C-alpha positions as CSV (number, residue, x, y, z in Angstrom):
1,M,97.5,21.9,156.8
2,E,99.8,24.7,155.6
3,P,103.2,25.2,157.1
4,P,103.5,28.4,159.2
5,T,104.5,31.4,157.2
6,H,107.7,33.2,157.9
7,R,107.2,36.6,159.4
8,P,110.1,39.1,159.2
9,P,111.2,40.8,162.5
10,A,109.1,43.7,163.5
11,I,112.0,46.0,164.1
12,Q,115.0,46.4,161.9
13,I,117.6,49.1,162.5
14,G,120.3,49.4,159.9
15,L,123.9,50.5,160.2
16,R,123.0,53.8,158.4
17,T,120.4,54.6,161.1
18,L,122.9,54.0,163.9
19,L,125.5,56.1,162.1
20,G,122.9,58.9,161.7
21,I,122.0,58.8,165.4
22,T,125.6,58.8,166.4
23,A,126.3,61.8,164.2
24,A,123.3,63.7,165.5
25,V,124.4,63.2,169.1
26,A,128.0,64.2,168.2
27,V,126.7,67.4,166.5
28,L,124.5,68.2,169.5
29,F,127.3,67.9,172.0
30,G,129.7,69.8,169.7
31,V,127.2,72.7,169.6
32,L,126.8,72.6,173.4
33,R,130.6,72.7,173.8
34,W,130.9,75.5,171.2
35,L,128.3,77.5,173.1
36,G,130.3,77.0,176.3
37,A,127.7,75.0,178.2
38,P,128.9,73.7,181.6
39,A,129.6,70.0,182.1
40,E,126.5,69.7,184.3
41,A,124.2,70.8,181.4
42,M,125.9,68.3,179.1
43,L,125.4,65.6,181.7
44,L,121.7,66.6,182.0
45,V,121.3,66.4,178.2
46,L,122.9,63.0,178.1
47,V,120.7,61.7,180.9
48,V,117.5,63.0,179.2
49,L,118.6,61.5,175.9
50,T,119.4,58.1,177.5
51,V,116.1,57.9,179.4
52,G,114.2,58.9,176.3
53,A,115.9,56.3,174.2
54,I,115.3,53.6,176.7
55,A,111.6,54.6,177.0
56,A,111.2,54.6,173.2
57,V,112.8,51.2,172.9
58,G,110.7,49.8,175.7
59,L,107.5,51.1,174.0
60,V,108.4,49.7,170.6
61,V,109.2,46.3,172.2
62,A,105.9,46.3,174.1
63,I,104.0,47.2,170.9
64,A,105.8,44.5,168.9
65,R,105.0,41.9,171.6
66,W,101.3,42.9,171.6
67,L,101.1,42.8,167.8
68,A,102.7,39.3,167.8
69,A,100.3,38.1,170.5
70,E,97.3,39.5,168.5
71,A,98.6,37.7,165.3
72,R,98.9,34.4,167.2
73,H,95.5,34.8,168.7
74,A,93.9,35.6,165.3
75,D,95.6,32.5,163.7
76,R,94.0,30.2,166.2
77,E,90.6,28.7,165.3
78,P,88.3,27.3,168.0
79,P,87.7,23.5,167.9
80,P,84.6,22.4,166.0
81,G,81.4,22.9,168.0
82,R,83.0,25.3,170.4
83,P,82.0,29.0,170.3
84,R,84.5,31.7,169.5
85,E,85.7,34.0,172.2
86,G,84.2,37.4,172.4
87,G,80.6,36.4,171.7
88,E,80.5,37.7,168.1
89,G,80.4,36.1,164.7
90,P,79.3,32.6,163.5
91,G,79.5,29.8,166.0
92,C,78.9,32.0,169.0
93,E,76.2,31.3,171.4
94,G,74.1,34.2,172.6
95,P,73.3,35.0,176.3
C-alpha cells in the first residue's frame, strides 16, 4: 500500500498579487477623486468591488472543494466483489 501523495493547495495568492490588487484599487479611487466623483459614487464602487470579490472567492472555494471531493472519490476503489457506482466499467452489474 502506497502512502498518500502530498497535494499542494489549490489556491495560492502571493504577496505580489496582493500588492497589484491594492495598487489597482488605489489607482481606481485616485482617478475617481481626480474626476471629482461624489462620495456616494465612490461608496457604490467600493460596495460593488467588495461584493464581486466575495463572490469570486466563494466560487473559487466551492470549485476547490468540489475538485477535492472528486479526487477523493476517484481514489477509492470498491471492495472486491462489489460493483462500482455508476453502473459502468468492469465489475458493474447490469440491470
